[in-house]
PDB file of N, CA, C and O in Angstrom:
ATOM      1  N   UNK A   1      20.315   2.734   9.546  1.00  0.00           N
ATOM      2  CA  UNK A   1      19.046   4.138   9.177  1.00  0.00           C
ATOM      3  C   UNK A   1      18.987   5.264  10.891  1.00  0.00           C
ATOM      4  O   UNK A   1      18.187   4.987  11.785  1.00  0.00           O
ATOM      5  N   UNK A   2      19.567   5.960  10.955  1.00  0.00           N
ATOM      6  CA  UNK A   2      20.152   6.288  12.517  1.00  0.00           C
ATOM      7  C   UNK A   2      17.941   6.716  12.868  1.00  0.00           C
ATOM      8  O   UNK A   2      16.881   6.690  12.242  1.00  0.00           O
ATOM      9  N   UNK A   3      18.488   7.057  14.317  1.00  0.00           N
ATOM     10  CA  UNK A   3      16.425   7.697  14.518  1.00  0.00           C
ATOM     11  C   UNK A   3      16.471   8.977  13.799  1.00  0.00           C
ATOM     12  O   UNK A   3      15.371   9.283  13.337  1.00  0.00           O
ATOM     13  N   UNK A   4      17.304   9.717  13.594  1.00  0.00           N
ATOM     14  CA  UNK A   4      16.451  11.147  13.675  1.00  0.00           C
ATOM     15  C   UNK A   4      16.569  11.574  11.246  1.00  0.00           C
ATOM     16  O   UNK A   4      16.375  12.644  10.669  1.00  0.00           O
ATOM     17  N   UNK A   5      16.871  10.443  10.753  1.00  0.00           N
ATOM     18  CA  UNK A   5      16.332  10.333   9.668  1.00  0.00           C
ATOM     19  C   UNK A   5      15.274   9.557   9.315  1.00  0.00           C
ATOM     20  O   UNK A   5      14.552   9.880   8.372  1.00  0.00           O
ATOM     21  N   UNK A   6      15.032   8.238  10.175  1.00  0.00           N
ATOM     22  CA  UNK A   6      14.078   7.883  10.078  1.00  0.00           C
ATOM     23  C   UNK A   6      12.764   9.042  10.251  1.00  0.00           C
ATOM     24  O   UNK A   6      11.805   9.020   9.480  1.00  0.00           O
ATOM     25  N   UNK A   7      12.879   9.990  11.321  1.00  0.00           N
ATOM     26  CA  UNK A   7      11.771  10.737  11.488  1.00  0.00           C
ATOM     27  C   UNK A   7      11.968  11.267  10.953  1.00  0.00           C
ATOM     28  O   UNK A   7      10.846  11.566  10.544  1.00  0.00           O
ATOM     29  N   UNK A   8      12.884  12.066  10.199  1.00  0.00           N
ATOM     30  CA  UNK A   8      12.604  13.242   8.629  1.00  0.00           C
ATOM     31  C   UNK A   8      11.742  12.278   7.882  1.00  0.00           C
ATOM     32  O   UNK A   8      10.611  12.427   7.419  1.00  0.00           O
ATOM     33  N   UNK A   9      12.600  11.188   7.874  1.00  0.00           N
ATOM     34  CA  UNK A   9      11.134  10.214   6.562  1.00  0.00           C
ATOM     35  C   UNK A   9      10.014  10.458   7.061  1.00  0.00           C
ATOM     36  O   UNK A   9       9.224  11.286   6.607  1.00  0.00           O
ATOM     37  N   UNK A  10       9.848   9.808   7.980  1.00  0.00           N
ATOM     38  CA  UNK A  10       8.258  10.174   8.396  1.00  0.00           C
ATOM     39  C   UNK A  10       7.500  10.767   8.121  1.00  0.00           C
ATOM     40  O   UNK A  10       6.507  10.681   7.399  1.00  0.00           O
ATOM     41  N   UNK A  11       8.302  12.012   9.202  1.00  0.00           N
ATOM     42  CA  UNK A  11       7.414  13.657   8.850  1.00  0.00           C
ATOM     43  C   UNK A  11       7.676  13.967   7.271  1.00  0.00           C
ATOM     44  O   UNK A  11       6.734  14.670   6.907  1.00  0.00           O
ATOM     45  N   UNK A  12       8.440  13.766   6.337  1.00  0.00           N
ATOM     46  CA  UNK A  12       8.022  14.006   5.431  1.00  0.00           C
ATOM     47  C   UNK A  12       7.338  13.368   4.322  1.00  0.00           C
ATOM     48  O   UNK A  12       7.290  13.666   3.129  1.00  0.00           O
ATOM     49  N   UNK A  13       6.876  12.527   4.915  1.00  0.00           N
ATOM     50  CA  UNK A  13       5.718  11.765   4.010  1.00  0.00           C
ATOM     51  C   UNK A  13       4.283  11.447   4.887  1.00  0.00           C
ATOM     52  O   UNK A  13       3.282  10.946   4.374  1.00  0.00           O
ATOM     53  N   UNK A  14       4.409  11.865   6.387  1.00  0.00           N
ATOM     54  CA  UNK A  14       3.277  12.397   6.317  1.00  0.00           C
ATOM     55  C   UNK A  14       2.551  13.650   5.828  1.00  0.00           C
ATOM     56  O   UNK A  14       1.332  13.805   5.748  1.00  0.00           O
ATOM     57  N   UNK A  15       3.711  14.689   5.455  1.00  0.00           N
ATOM     58  CA  UNK A  15       2.920  16.020   5.001  1.00  0.00           C
ATOM     59  C   UNK A  15       2.746  16.181   2.848  1.00  0.00           C
ATOM     60  O   UNK A  15       2.636  16.987   1.924  1.00  0.00           O
ATOM     61  N   UNK A  16       2.840  14.734   3.189  1.00  0.00           N
ATOM     62  CA  UNK A  16       2.446  14.797   1.658  1.00  0.00           C
ATOM     63  C   UNK A  16       3.826  14.842   0.881  1.00  0.00           C
ATOM     64  O   UNK A  16       3.646  14.819  -0.337  1.00  0.00           O
ATOM     65  N   UNK A  17       4.704  14.880   1.132  1.00  0.00           N
ATOM     66  CA  UNK A  17       6.392  15.266   0.568  1.00  0.00           C
ATOM     67  C   UNK A  17       5.970  14.330  -0.441  1.00  0.00           C
ATOM     68  O   UNK A  17       5.072  13.492  -0.356  1.00  0.00           O
ATOM     69  N   UNK A  18       7.138  14.715  -1.917  1.00  0.00           N
ATOM     70  CA  UNK A  18       7.268  13.489  -2.854  1.00  0.00           C
ATOM     71  C   UNK A  18       5.893  12.808  -3.623  1.00  0.00           C
ATOM     72  O   UNK A  18       5.371  11.693  -3.614  1.00  0.00           O
ATOM     73  N   UNK A  19       5.540  14.421  -4.449  1.00  0.00           N
ATOM     74  CA  UNK A  19       4.227  13.788  -5.232  1.00  0.00           C
ATOM     75  C   UNK A  19       2.730  13.845  -4.700  1.00  0.00           C
ATOM     76  O   UNK A  19       1.689  13.939  -5.350  1.00  0.00           O
ATOM     77  N   UNK A  20       2.940  13.756  -3.231  1.00  0.00           N
ATOM     78  CA  UNK A  20       1.286  13.652  -2.567  1.00  0.00           C
ATOM     79  C   UNK A  20       0.889  12.729  -2.752  1.00  0.00           C
ATOM     80  O   UNK A  20       1.641  12.072  -3.471  1.00  0.00           O
ATOM     81  N   UNK A  21      -0.442  11.965  -2.338  1.00  0.00           N
ATOM     82  CA  UNK A  21      -1.140  10.832  -1.880  1.00  0.00           C
ATOM     83  C   UNK A  21      -2.082  10.975  -2.255  1.00  0.00           C
ATOM     84  O   UNK A  21      -2.912  10.299  -1.647  1.00  0.00           O
ATOM     85  N   UNK A  22      -2.703  11.898  -3.471  1.00  0.00           N
ATOM     86  CA  UNK A  22      -3.611  10.853  -4.189  1.00  0.00           C
ATOM     87  C   UNK A  22      -3.656  10.393  -5.497  1.00  0.00           C
ATOM     88  O   UNK A  22      -2.767  10.971  -6.123  1.00  0.00           O
ATOM     89  N   UNK A  23      -4.212   9.701  -6.135  1.00  0.00           N
ATOM     90  CA  UNK A  23      -3.890   8.962  -7.193  1.00  0.00           C
ATOM     91  C   UNK A  23      -4.949   8.787  -8.377  1.00  0.00           C
ATOM     92  O   UNK A  23      -6.086   8.344  -8.208  1.00  0.00           O
ATOM     93  N   UNK A  24      -4.343   9.251  -9.759  1.00  0.00           N
ATOM     94  CA  UNK A  24      -5.349  10.231 -10.133  1.00  0.00           C
ATOM     95  C   UNK A  24      -6.786   9.601 -10.926  1.00  0.00           C
ATOM     96  O   UNK A  24      -7.805  10.058 -11.445  1.00  0.00           O
ATOM     97  N   UNK A  25      -5.974   7.849 -10.580  1.00  0.00           N
ATOM     98  CA  UNK A  25      -7.104   6.451 -11.305  1.00  0.00           C
ATOM     99  C   UNK A  25      -7.860   6.026 -10.086  1.00  0.00           C
ATOM    100  O   UNK A  25      -8.475   4.961 -10.143  1.00  0.00           O
ATOM    101  N   UNK A  26      -7.887   6.832  -8.844  1.00  0.00           N
ATOM    102  CA  UNK A  26      -8.768   6.161  -8.045  1.00  0.00           C
ATOM    103  C   UNK A  26      -9.481   7.231  -7.328  1.00  0.00           C
ATOM    104  O   UNK A  26      -9.081   8.035  -6.486  1.00  0.00           O
ATOM    105  N   UNK A  27     -11.015   6.981  -8.042  1.00  0.00           N
ATOM    106  CA  UNK A  27     -12.100   8.013  -7.690  1.00  0.00           C
ATOM    107  C   UNK A  27     -12.678   7.714  -6.306  1.00  0.00           C
ATOM    108  O   UNK A  27     -12.956   6.524  -6.160  1.00  0.00           O
ATOM    109  N   UNK A  28     -12.872   8.323  -5.492  1.00  0.00           N
ATOM    110  CA  UNK A  28     -13.600   8.193  -4.037  1.00  0.00           C
ATOM    111  C   UNK A  28     -14.470   7.349  -4.260  1.00  0.00           C
ATOM    112  O   UNK A  28     -14.303   6.204  -3.840  1.00  0.00           O
ATOM    113  N   UNK A  29     -15.806   7.753  -5.094  1.00  0.00           N
ATOM    114  CA  UNK A  29     -17.056   7.584  -5.032  1.00  0.00           C
ATOM    115  C   UNK A  29     -16.875   5.617  -5.033  1.00  0.00           C
ATOM    116  O   UNK A  29     -17.360   4.706  -4.364  1.00  0.00           O
ATOM    117  N   UNK A  30     -15.727   5.737  -6.398  1.00  0.00           N
ATOM    118  CA  UNK A  30     -15.893   3.987  -6.851  1.00  0.00           C
ATOM    119  C   UNK A  30     -15.509   3.148  -5.656  1.00  0.00           C
ATOM    120  O   UNK A  30     -16.073   2.143  -5.225  1.00  0.00           O
ATOM    121  N   UNK A  31     -14.387   3.796  -5.190  1.00  0.00           N
ATOM    122  CA  UNK A  31     -14.154   3.111  -3.701  1.00  0.00           C
ATOM    123  C   UNK A  31     -14.887   3.127  -3.330  1.00  0.00           C
ATOM    124  O   UNK A  31     -15.830   2.361  -3.527  1.00  0.00           O
ATOM    125  N   UNK A  32     -14.809   4.168  -2.476  1.00  0.00           N
ATOM    126  CA  UNK A  32     -16.568   3.556  -1.906  1.00  0.00           C
ATOM    127  C   UNK A  32     -17.429   3.453  -1.775  1.00  0.00           C
ATOM    128  O   UNK A  32     -18.002   3.491  -0.685  1.00  0.00           O
ATOM    129  N   UNK A  33     -18.004   3.240  -3.046  1.00  0.00           N
ATOM    130  CA  UNK A  33     -19.059   2.310  -3.438  1.00  0.00           C
ATOM    131  C   UNK A  33     -18.753   0.868  -3.436  1.00  0.00           C
ATOM    132  O   UNK A  33     -19.400  -0.126  -3.108  1.00  0.00           O
ATOM    133  N   UNK A  34     -17.725   1.032  -3.841  1.00  0.00           N
ATOM    134  CA  UNK A  34     -17.082  -0.076  -3.581  1.00  0.00           C
ATOM    135  C   UNK A  34     -16.510  -1.146  -2.507  1.00  0.00           C
ATOM    136  O   UNK A  34     -16.481  -2.368  -2.656  1.00  0.00           O
ATOM    137  N   UNK A  35     -16.200  -0.632  -1.737  1.00  0.00           N
ATOM    138  CA  UNK A  35     -15.815  -0.604   0.411  1.00  0.00           C
ATOM    139  C   UNK A  35     -17.535  -1.482   0.764  1.00  0.00           C
ATOM    140  O   UNK A  35     -17.654  -2.642   1.159  1.00  0.00           O
ATOM    141  N   UNK A  36     -18.909  -0.298   0.408  1.00  0.00           N
ATOM    142  CA  UNK A  36     -19.674  -0.496   0.603  1.00  0.00           C
ATOM    143  C   UNK A  36     -21.153  -1.801   0.106  1.00  0.00           C
ATOM    144  O   UNK A  36     -22.107  -2.212   0.766  1.00  0.00           O
ATOM    145  N   UNK A  37     -20.757  -2.053  -1.130  1.00  0.00           N
ATOM    146  CA  UNK A  37     -21.426  -3.513  -2.038  1.00  0.00           C
ATOM    147  C   UNK A  37     -20.821  -4.602  -0.630  1.00  0.00           C
ATOM    148  O   UNK A  37     -21.487  -5.121   0.266  1.00  0.00           O
ATOM    149  N   UNK A  38     -18.988  -4.683  -0.951  1.00  0.00           N
ATOM    150  CA  UNK A  38     -18.244  -5.305   0.199  1.00  0.00           C
ATOM    151  C   UNK A  38     -19.077  -5.761   1.347  1.00  0.00           C
ATOM    152  O   UNK A  38     -19.441  -6.929   1.484  1.00  0.00           O
ATOM    153  N   UNK A  39     -19.383  -4.720   2.226  1.00  0.00           N
ATOM    154  CA  UNK A  39     -19.902  -4.877   3.387  1.00  0.00           C
ATOM    155  C   UNK A  39     -20.563  -4.845   3.794  1.00  0.00           C
ATOM    156  O   UNK A  39     -20.539  -4.819   5.025  1.00  0.00           O
ATOM    157  N   UNK A  40     -22.014  -4.817   2.895  1.00  0.00           N
ATOM    158  CA  UNK A  40     -23.070  -5.435   2.296  1.00  0.00           C
ATOM    159  C   UNK A  40     -23.341  -6.931   2.320  1.00  0.00           C
ATOM    160  O   UNK A  40     -24.115  -7.596   3.009  1.00  0.00           O
ATOM    161  N   UNK A  41     -22.413  -7.290   1.297  1.00  0.00           N
ATOM    162  CA  UNK A  41     -22.041  -8.693   0.658  1.00  0.00           C
ATOM    163  C   UNK A  41     -21.588  -9.446   2.351  1.00  0.00           C
ATOM    164  O   UNK A  41     -22.467 -10.171   2.817  1.00  0.00           O
ATOM    165  N   UNK A  42     -21.040  -9.375   2.713  1.00  0.00           N
ATOM    166  CA  UNK A  42     -20.200 -10.061   4.160  1.00  0.00           C
ATOM    167  C   UNK A  42     -21.252  -9.537   5.412  1.00  0.00           C
ATOM    168  O   UNK A  42     -21.163  -9.870   6.593  1.00  0.00           O
ATOM    169  N   UNK A  43     -21.767  -9.075   5.108  1.00  0.00           N
ATOM    170  CA  UNK A  43     -23.733  -8.696   6.382  1.00  0.00           C
ATOM    171  C   UNK A  43     -24.445  -9.661   5.501  1.00  0.00           C
ATOM    172  O   UNK A  43     -24.916 -10.527   6.238  1.00  0.00           O
ATOM    173  N   UNK A  44     -24.731  -9.900   4.274  1.00  0.00           N
ATOM    174  CA  UNK A  44     -25.699 -10.517   4.095  1.00  0.00           C
ATOM    175  C   UNK A  44     -25.415 -12.580   4.366  1.00  0.00           C
ATOM    176  O   UNK A  44     -26.183 -13.437   4.801  1.00  0.00           O
ATOM    177  N   UNK A  45     -23.895 -12.670   3.827  1.00  0.00           N
ATOM    178  CA  UNK A  45     -23.714 -13.889   4.164  1.00  0.00           C
ATOM    179  C   UNK A  45     -23.603 -14.526   5.607  1.00  0.00           C
ATOM    180  O   UNK A  45     -23.679 -15.720   5.896  1.00  0.00           O
ATOM    181  N   UNK A  46     -23.327 -13.015   6.773  1.00  0.00           N
ATOM    182  CA  UNK A  46     -23.993 -13.479   7.998  1.00  0.00           C
ATOM    183  C   UNK A  46     -24.788 -13.491   8.621  1.00  0.00           C
ATOM    184  O   UNK A  46     -24.681 -14.068   9.703  1.00  0.00           O
ATOM    185  N   UNK A  47     -26.016 -12.844   8.241  1.00  0.00           N
ATOM    186  CA  UNK A  47     -27.363 -12.789   8.187  1.00  0.00           C
ATOM    187  C   UNK A  47     -27.078 -14.340   7.927  1.00  0.00           C
ATOM    188  O   UNK A  47     -26.555 -15.023   8.807  1.00  0.00           O
ATOM    189  N   UNK A  48     -27.535 -15.010   6.364  1.00  0.00           N
ATOM    190  CA  UNK A  48     -27.173 -15.890   6.190  1.00  0.00           C
ATOM    191  C   UNK A  48     -26.984 -17.475   6.988  1.00  0.00           C
ATOM    192  O   UNK A  48     -27.833 -18.366   6.954  1.00  0.00           O
ATOM    193  N   UNK A  49     -26.112 -17.522   7.449  1.00  0.00           N
ATOM    194  CA  UNK A  49     -25.741 -18.904   8.258  1.00  0.00           C
ATOM    195  C   UNK A  49     -26.907 -18.503   9.465  1.00  0.00           C
ATOM    196  O   UNK A  49     -27.653 -19.465   9.647  1.00  0.00           O
ATOM    197  N   UNK A  50     -27.308 -17.114  10.485  1.00  0.00           N
ATOM    198  CA  UNK A  50     -28.057 -17.216  11.309  1.00  0.00           C
ATOM    199  C   UNK A  50     -29.636 -17.507  11.418  1.00  0.00           C
ATOM    200  O   UNK A  50     -30.632 -17.234  12.088  1.00  0.00           O
ATOM    201  N   UNK A  51     -29.301 -18.061  10.585  1.00  0.00           N
ATOM    202  CA  UNK A  51     -30.839 -18.168  10.283  1.00  0.00           C
ATOM    203  C   UNK A  51     -31.813 -19.401  11.468  1.00  0.00           C
ATOM    204  O   UNK A  51     -33.026 -19.612  11.446  1.00  0.00           O
ATOM    205  N   UNK A  52     -30.872 -19.966  12.309  1.00  0.00           N
ATOM    206  CA  UNK A  52     -31.566 -20.714  13.213  1.00  0.00           C
ATOM    207  C   UNK A  52     -32.539 -20.262  14.488  1.00  0.00           C
ATOM    208  O   UNK A  52     -33.231 -21.037  15.148  1.00  0.00           O
ATOM    209  N   UNK A  53     -32.382 -18.239  14.751  1.00  0.00           N
ATOM    210  CA  UNK A  53     -33.140 -17.974  15.577  1.00  0.00           C
ATOM    211  C   UNK A  53     -34.388 -17.202  15.290  1.00  0.00           C
ATOM    212  O   UNK A  53     -35.174 -16.939  16.199  1.00  0.00           O
TER     213      UNK A  53
END
């Protein structure tokens, strides 16, 4: 694999070629809500271990 072919593949991938990047089954609201819940859970765990102050 040469440098020019690698660069061409990266440009094609970055421009959204070959089908695009959006997956039909991924709802952005569901992904965002899941990430929010996961971060809130991690925050709760972090706060619960810091009760000595």
